[in-house]
C-alpha positions in Angstrom: 12.1 15.6 21.5 8.3 15.9 21.7 6.9 19.4 22.3 4.0 18.1 24.3 6.3 16.1 26.7 8.6 19.1 27.2 8.5 22.0 29.7 8.8 25.6 28.6 12.4 25.9 30.0 13.3 22.8 27.9 11.9 24.4 24.8 13.7 27.6 25.6 17.0 25.7 25.9 16.3 23.9 22.6 15.8 27.2 20.8 19.3 28.2 21.8 20.6 25.3 19.6 18.0 25.1 16.9 15.0 27.0 15.6 13.6 24.2 13.5 10.5 22.1 14.3 8.9 19.1 12.7 5.1 19.2 12.4 3.3 15.9 11.5 0.1 16.4 9.6 -2.4 13.8 8.3 -6.1 13.2 8.1 -8.9 11.3 9.7 -10.6 9.6 6.8 -11.8 6.3 5.4 -9.1 4.0 4.1 -11.1 1.2 2.6 -12.4 -1.9 4.3 -9.2 -2.8 6.2 -7.4 0.6 6.5 -7.6 2.5 9.8 -9.4 5.8 9.6 -6.4 7.4 11.3 -3.9 6.0 8.7 -2.6 9.3 7.3 -2.1 10.8 10.8 -0.6 7.6 12.2 2.0 7.4 9.4 2.9 11.0 9.6 3.3 10.9 13.4 5.4 7.7 13.6 7.7 8.8 10.8 8.0 12.4 12.2 9.0 11.0 15.6 11.6 8.8 13.9 13.0 11.8 12.1 13.0 13.8 15.3 15.0 11.1 17.1 17.4 10.9 14.1 18.1 14.6 13.9 17.5 15.7 17.5 14.7 17.9 16.3 11.7 19.1 18.2 8.4 17.4 17.0 5.1 19.2 17.6 1.7 17.6 18.3 0.2 16.0 15.2 -2.4 17.7 13.2 -4.7 14.7 13.0 -7.6 16.2 10.9 -6.8 17.5 7.4 -8.7 18.4 4.2 -10.6 15.3 3.3 -14.0 16.6 2.2 -14.2 14.1 -0.7 -14.2 11.2 1.8 -17.1 12.5 3.9 -19.7 10.2 2.4 -18.0 7.4 4.3 -18.8 7.0 8.1 -16.1 8.2 10.5 -14.3 10.7 8.2 -13.7 14.1 9.8 -12.5 16.9 7.6 -11.7 20.6 7.8 -12.5 22.9 5.0 -9.5 24.3 3.2 -10.1 27.7 4.6 -10.3 26.3 8.1 -7.1 24.2 7.7 -5.3 27.3 6.5 -6.3 29.2 9.6 -5.2 26.3 11.8 -1.8 26.1 10.2 -1.4 29.9 10.4 -2.2 29.9 14.1 0.2 27.0 14.7 3.1 28.7 13.0 2.3 32.1 14.4 2.4 30.9 18.0 5.6 29.0 17.4 7.2 31.9 15.5 6.5 34.2 18.5 8.5 31.7 20.6 11.5 31.9 18.2 11.0 29.0 15.8 11.8 29.9 12.2 11.9 26.6 10.2 8.7 24.6 10.0 9.0 21.2 8.4 5.6 19.5 7.8 5.8 15.8 7.4 2.5 15.0 5.6 0.6 11.8 5.2 -2.3 12.9 3.1 -2.3 14.0 -0.5 -5.4 16.1 0.0 -3.5 18.4 2.3 -0.8 19.5 -0.1 -2.5 22.3 -2.0 -4.0 23.7 1.2 -0.7 23.6 3.0 1.1 25.5 0.3 -1.7 28.1 0.4 -1.4 28.3 4.2 2.4 29.0 3.9 1.7 32.0 1.7 -1.0 33.3 4.0 1.4 32.8 7.0 4.4 34.7 5.4 2.1 37.6 4.7 0.5 37.5 8.1 3.8 37.4 10.0 5.1 40.3 8.0 2.1 42.4 8.9 2.6 41.5 12.6 6.2 42.5 12.2 7.3 39.6 14.5 11.1 39.9 15.0 12.9 37.7 12.5 9.8 37.1 10.4 11.9 37.4 7.3 13.7 34.2 8.3 10.5 32.1 8.6 10.4 29.2 6.2 7.9 26.4 5.7 8.2 23.1 3.8 5.9 20.2 3.2 7.5 16.7 2.9 5.2 13.9 1.8 6.6 10.7 3.2 4.8 8.6 0.6 6.5 10.6 -2.2 10.0 9.8 -0.9 11.9 8.3 -3.8 13.0 5.3 -1.9 9.5 4.7 -0.5 8.0 4.9 -4.0 10.5 2.5 -5.4 9.9 -0.1 -2.7 6.2 0.2 -3.1 6.5 -0.5 -6.8 8.8 -3.4 -6.2 6.6 -5.0 -3.6 3.1 -4.3 -5.0 3.4 -3.1 -8.6 0.2 -1.6 -9.9 -1.7 -2.9 -6.9 -0.2 0.0 -4.8 -2.9 2.2 -6.2 -3.3 5.8 -4.9 -5.5 5.6 -1.8 -5.8 2.9 1.0 -2.5 1.7 -0.4 -0.7 -1.3 0.9 2.3 0.9 1.7 0.5 3.2 4.1 -1.5 0.3 5.6 1.8 -1.5 6.2 3.2 1.4 8.2 0.1 1.4 10.4 0.5 -2.3 10.9 4.1 -1.7 11.9 3.0 1.0 14.3 0.0 -0.9 15.7 0.5 -4.6 15.2 -2.4 -5.4 17.4 -4.8 -3.4 15.3 -4.5 -5.2 12.0 -7.8 -5.5 10.2 -9.0 -8.1 7.7 -12.0 -8.2 5.4 -13.0 -9.8 2.1 -11.9 -7.4 -0.7 -13.5 -7.3 -4.1 -10.8 -8.2 -6.6 -12.3 -5.6 -8.9 -11.2 -2.2 -7.6 -12.0 1.1 -9.2 -9.3 3.4 -10.4 -8.8 6.4 -12.8 -11.8 8.5 -11.9 -11.2 12.2 -11.1 -12.0 13.4 -7.6 -14.9 15.8 -7.2 -17.4 15.9 -4.3 -18.0 13.3 -1.6 -21.1 11.6 -3.1 -19.4 11.4 -6.5 -16.3 9.9 -4.9 -18.2 7.1 -3.2 -20.2 6.4 -6.4 -17.0 5.8 -8.3 -15.0 4.2 -5.4 -17.7 2.3 -3.5 -15.4 0.6 -1.0 -13.1 3.6 -0.6 -10.0 2.1 -2.4 -8.5 3.7 -5.4 -6.8 1.0 -7.4 -5.1 -0.6 -4.4 -4.9 -3.9 -2.7 -4.1 -3.3 1.0 -4.4 -7.0 1.8 -0.7 -7.2 0.5 0.5 -5.1 3.5 2.5 -6.7 6.3 4.1 -5.2 9.4 7.5 -6.2 8.0 6.9 -4.1 4.9 5.8 -1.3 7.2 9.1 -1.3 9.0 10.9 -1.1 5.6 8.9 1.9 4.6 9.4 3.5 8.0 13.2 3.1 7.8 13.4 4.4 4.3 11.2 7.4 5.0 13.0 8.3 8.2 16.4 8.2 6.5 15.3 10.2 3.5 13.3 12.8 5.4 16.0 13.2 8.0 18.4 14.3 5.3 15.7 16.6 3.9 15.1 18.2 7.3 18.8 18.8 8.0 19.2 20.3 4.5 16.1 22.5 5.2 17.5 23.9 8.4 21.0 24.4 6.9 22.7 21.8 8.9 25.4 19.6 7.4 24.6 15.9 7.2 26.9 13.7 9.2 
């Protein structure tokens, strides 16, 4: 059930049955020569919709722009500062909490969001307590990174070995190919791909990772692989969501 395609009476009815909501969050950032700039948001959104269908959960609009300042030396990247993203998440949750939602399950597609999300949750708990919103003590937030699902990680290692890398990975590119099979990109990739450098500022990042990849070979991705990753992530995260809201798995 998508929030943006619902009416307010439908949301009110939903809240009589459940106060949980799934919030997809990703990033708008470079993903190497063949990865879509919207990869992280696309993956989070399509998987969140799958989890929503599997668990009959409400799914909010996707937070498409995340914390990707280290990618801003590449054209097309859009990033929020950590402080800005914290405020966006706080406002999202505050509005929904006033409506009666209590359990906020963020399905995340970008590693750079994790630290900021956890900080945002702490800010939000404190903010809602000060507002004294009824039931604020029941508010709970959780971040679930689809790419860190055990089954997804195992399949990526099985399919790609050390060519999975850690950014512009074949696994995430495969999910976008599954979601948008008419938007598959190709390019000549340098067989020598950088890896192992720490992440600092944007200029430093591009100096060490000149084509945007971090140890990955996204040319290995296929839409068929993408469906496998999608199915595994939906199954694992559906179980995690139901456990989070305190509902027994069937």
